[in-house]
N, C-alpha and C positions, 0 to 999 in steps of 0.2 A: 659564601652561606656557612654559616652556622650551623648543625645539625639540628641543634635544640628548635631553631625557628624552620627547620624545614616537616620535620615528623615532631607530634604532640609528644612528651612527656610522657605518658600514659601507653601511648604504642611502641615506646624505645624498651619503656618497665618490660613492655609484654615478651618485645622482641627479645631482649636480654634476657628473662626468665627461662622461656623456648630453647633458648643457646646454651644455658648452664645446665638443665633438664638435659637436653641433649649429646652435651661430652660426658652426666654419667650415665645414659643408657648406653652412648656406644662403650663406653669403657667397661662396662657391667656386658655388652655382648662381646666385646673385644674385635680386634678386624689385622690389620696389615702391623700395626705394630706391635703385636705380639711373638710376630716372627722377627723384629729389632731387635724386640729385649732377650728374644732367646736366642738370639745370633752373639750379643751381647754377655751373655749368662756363657756359652759355648768358648767364646776369646778366653772370657776368666778360667775357664778349665784348661785353655790350652788344645783346645778342638779345633776342630776344620768347621769354619761358622758354614762351610759353600757345598758340603755335602750331607745327606740327610743323616739322622732322623731329624726331621721341621717340624717345628710345633703348626699343628693342621696340615701338614705336606705342603707347605708354602715352600718354595724357592727365597731365599735370601739374594738378593740381587744388589747389594748397597756396597759400601766401602769399609774397609779395615777400620778406618779412622772416628764412622759414624757409631759402627759397633761400640769402637773403645768410648766414645764421649757419653752413650748410655750406657754401658757396663756398672756405674755406679746406682744406676735403677732397675737394675736387671732381674730385683727381689721384689722391686714396689710397682709390680705389673700396672694397679691400676691407680694407683696414684700418679706415676709418671706418665698414664694414656689421658686421665682427666687434667692434667699440669698442659702437657701437648696441645688439646683440644681448644681447652681455655686462650692457649699461646694461640692458635691456628685463628677463631675467631678475631683476635686482638690483630693478626695482623694482615686478616683479611678488611680491615677496616683501614688500615693504615695504606693498605693498596689500593685500594676506593680514594683515598684521600689524594695519593700521588698520583694516580690516573687523572683524576679529576681536575689536578693542579695544569694539566697541558689544555683544556679547555676554557674558551671565555663564557664563564660562568655570567656574565653580565647581559649576555645576550638571552639569558633563562628569567623569565617571571619563575616566581616560586611556584604557581603550579606546571609552569613545565620543566622544573627542574624535579618538580616531585613524580611527576610522568614521569621524565628519564629514571632515575632513581628506580623506582616502582619497576619499571619494565625490564630494567636492565638487573634486579634480584631475584625476579620473574623467571628471565630468560635463564639465571646462573644459580638458579634454587637446586635444581636438580644433580647439578653437578658439586656444588656445595655440598647438601647435605648426603652424597654418596662418598665423599671426602670425608666427612663428619664418620659418616657409617665402616667408615675402611680404616678409618685413624689413620691417612694417606699424608704426605709431604708435598706435595701437591699447592696447597695454599703457601706454606715456606718459601719455596721455589723459585712461585711468582712474584711474590713480594721479596725476595732476594735481587730477581731481575729490575723490579721498579727501584727497588733502594740504591741499585747499583747504579742506575744513571741517574739518580738522583744526588749521589758521592759525586759523579764524573763533576755534571752541572755545577758543584757546589767546589768543584777544584781539589777532593781528597781523592786521589786517585790509587793510593794506597789500602786505605781501607775499601773502595771498590771492589780495586783486584781479590783483594782476601773476602771478600762477601762472595762473590762471584765462584772463585778459585774454591770456598766452601760447598755452593750450591754444588757446583760439577761435582764435585769430587761423592759429594751423598748421592746423585743421583744424578747421570749422565747428562741426562736433559738439555739445561740450560746452556750446552757448550757450544748449540746453534746460534747463541748470541753473539758469539763471537765475531762472525763474517759480520755482522752486522756492525761493531764498534770497529773493525777494523775499514771497512768503508767508508766509518764516520770520521777516520781521522783518529782514535782514541789507541793510539800503539804504548803509551805507555801505561794503560791499564791493562792490555793485552799483555806484555810484557809480566805485569807484575799477577795476573792470572797465573801464566804459566810457572812462576817462582814460586807462589804459594800452593798451585795445584800438587807438583812436584814433592816440596814440603810436607804437605799433607797428605801424602803416598806414604813419605817414609818416618815420620814422626811417630807412629803408635812402635814403630824401634824402641825407639828409647824405653818401654814401657814391657814389650811385649818380647825383645830380641829382635834382632837382626832378620836370623834365619827364620823365625815364625813368622816374622809380618811378610819375607820374600815369598816364602811359599801361600802365605795367605792370598798376597797378589797376585800370585801366577795361578790362585784356584777362582781369583773374581775374574781374572781375564780372560778365563777358559769360558766362562758360562755368559760373559756379556759381550765376545767377540760379534762383531758384527757379522763375518763370516759362518756363523753356525748356520745348521739348515732350520731350526727350530725361529729362526727370527727372520728367516726368509717365505718360509710357509706356514702362517699361521689359520688356518681352517677353521676353529670352533668357534662358536658364539660367545662374545663380548671382547672380542679383540675388533681395534678399531683404528683405521691408519691405513697407507698406500699399503704398506707390506701384509694389510689384512685383505686389503680389497683385491687390490691386481691378481694375486695369485689363480684367486679361486675364478676369476672370469676367464683367465689366460690359458690355464688346463685343468683337467682333472682333478681335482681335492675330495676327498671325504669329512663331512662336516657333521655337526650333532642333527641336523635333519636332511631328510632323504630328498632332495630337492636340488638338480641339478645347479650349477652358477655359471658352470666355463660356456663361454661363449666360442674360444678356440682350442687347440689342440698343441700348445707351444709345450716343447722340452722345457727340462730344470733351468738350463743354463738360458735358453730361451729368455724363460720367466724371472731371470736374475736379471739380464740385459734390459728389459724393459721395465725394471723393478729400479734399477739403477739410473738410468736415462729419465725419468721421471723426477728422480728425486734433483736430477742435474736441473731440467725444467725448470722447478718451482723454486730452485734457489737463482738460478739464471731471472727467472721473474722478479726476483725483487730488485731489478736495474728498473723495471718499471717502475715500481714504485718509487724507488730515490730520484729518478729524472733531471738528474744533474752530478755534474762530477765529483769521482769522489774528494774525499780528505777533507770535504768542505763541511761546516758547521750548518746548519739548518734553522735558517733566524725564524721560521713559522713554528712554531710550539705545536699547534695541531694537527701540522704534515710530519715532523716528527714522529708524534705521537702515534701515527696512521703508518707510516714505515715502520716503526718498533712491532706495531701490533700483527703486521704480517709476518717477521719473524719469530714471532712467539706463537702465529696459528700454525707454524713451519714446524714445531715441536709435535704436536700428536699428529701432523700428517707423515711425518721423515720418519720417523724412529720406531724402531719395535716394539713386538711388545708393550703399547697402549691400549689401557681400557679406558671406560668411560670419563674416569674421575681425571682423565689426562686433558679433558677437551675443556678446563675451565681456563685452559691459554687461549682459546677462541673466544672470550670474552669479553678485552678490552677491543678487539674492533667490532666484536656487536654492541659495544660500549657505544664505539663510535659512530656505527651508523643508526642507531637510534637518534643520537644526539643530530645527525643531519636531517634526518625524518621528522622530529620536531620542529626545529627551525625552519625546515621550507616546504611543509605541507600545506602550506593555504597561499604559496607564491606561486608564479607561472610555471607549469613545467610540460616537459616535451611528452610523446609518446612512452618512450623509451623510461620515462621515469615510474611510468607506472606495471612497465612489465616488471622492469627493477626491484621494484619494492612489492610484485607481488611472488615473487620468487623468493625474497625474502623471506616474508609470511609464513610462504609454504616451508622452506628449510626453516626457521625457528620453532616452526611445530615441534619438530624433535629435540627441541633446546627448552621447550618449555615441560610445564608438567603434568603434560598432557600424555607425553610421553613417557610412558609407565606402565611397567605388565597388570597394575592396581583398576588402570584405566583403560588401557586398548584391550587388554587380555592376555595374561601368558604370552598362548598360540603366537599370536599376532604381533607381541613385542618380541619373542624368538624368531621369529621366522621376518621380521623388520633386519634385525641384526645378522641373521644369517645371509643377508644380502646386503650387508653391510651400507644400510642406507644413512646411519647418522654419517661417513665420512662421506657417504654424494651429499650431502645435508652440508656439510663443512666445506668440500670443495668449493659448493656454487657459491660460496659468501665471497670469494677471491675474484669472480668478475664483478660483482655487485660493488666491491668496495674500489675496485677500478674505475668501475663508472663513478660512483657518489664519492668522488676525492678530494680532498680539503681547497685544490683551487677554483673547484667550481662552488663548493658552499660559499669560499667569502666574496664569489659573486655575486651571486643569489641573495645571501642571506647580510653581507655586509659586516659581516664578524671582524672583530682581533686577529 
């Protein structure tokens, strides 16, 4: 369906105008991109980009290569940030086009398509705007994953490997897509990712020198090493993941609010064990989503999307140091579930349908614009973050997605 036929032109113009204004407002206020450009400036000076002083006191966690490619723009902060945000909006649109390509859109009339698009946009809105306000790279990473899969589908293995390697190099999060590619038998793409990732690690040496690059790589690993204590206990407000959720319920911790959270009193070693076992459990749960032998091509595109969306969900859940903007990775699965409900709501359903639908609605309250300090008040917003409610809401999406699987949808709605 052509977007102009779905959304009236005046509305498209208004949305575009709001997006452009938001780019200029965010660039004026500054965000995480200030940190990236500051690292780029320090790289030009031959300084340690991973040690203080930091702009706004924020640690730079990204690669040497990312700082290198930003170096030409390090003195053009406002311009660079506006360009990046405009690019992010374009990549968001491109991601929607790639994602919607997995769905049988012929099963949706125009009104249903508008409903699907509108609800998806509504539930994505707070995460999109938070990414824009923080001037983050999450939209780029999400697009890179979808574009990688599109390149694989079109037999462009080398380009697919290069793009995913670039995304992983910039921010390690897309690394969790490698198990998915392995199970799907995309060995050539994985090999290309490994080769290009190593190349991108050492490419800056051509411009900054071998010793300086090796020094920075060692410094980078020192702060992103998952064994670091700060990646096991994330007790403050603003962090959302298993790393942020499990420890505060398993052992006494000091948070930003004076309310007890721990239900148990485990040792640090026991907490680490439980946390790693939980990560292994959710990785193993992917076998339930695959429901087939490894290394086989999935002929059902919607099922392929559903499987891939589960791995996208794992990114903010399993990796440490995840803030609200990372939960944009959950939206592809939300998009699938909305599609499922729109197609099946008027069909005959079991009682469990309404149970899981109710659970989905409750969970999505924390994805909607209603979940914000301006709506529910600062205290309640911080209180729910203190108890990691967003992580619980995201975890609840997993059993919902398993129950409302594509096989069941195909039987009910007779889609392709």
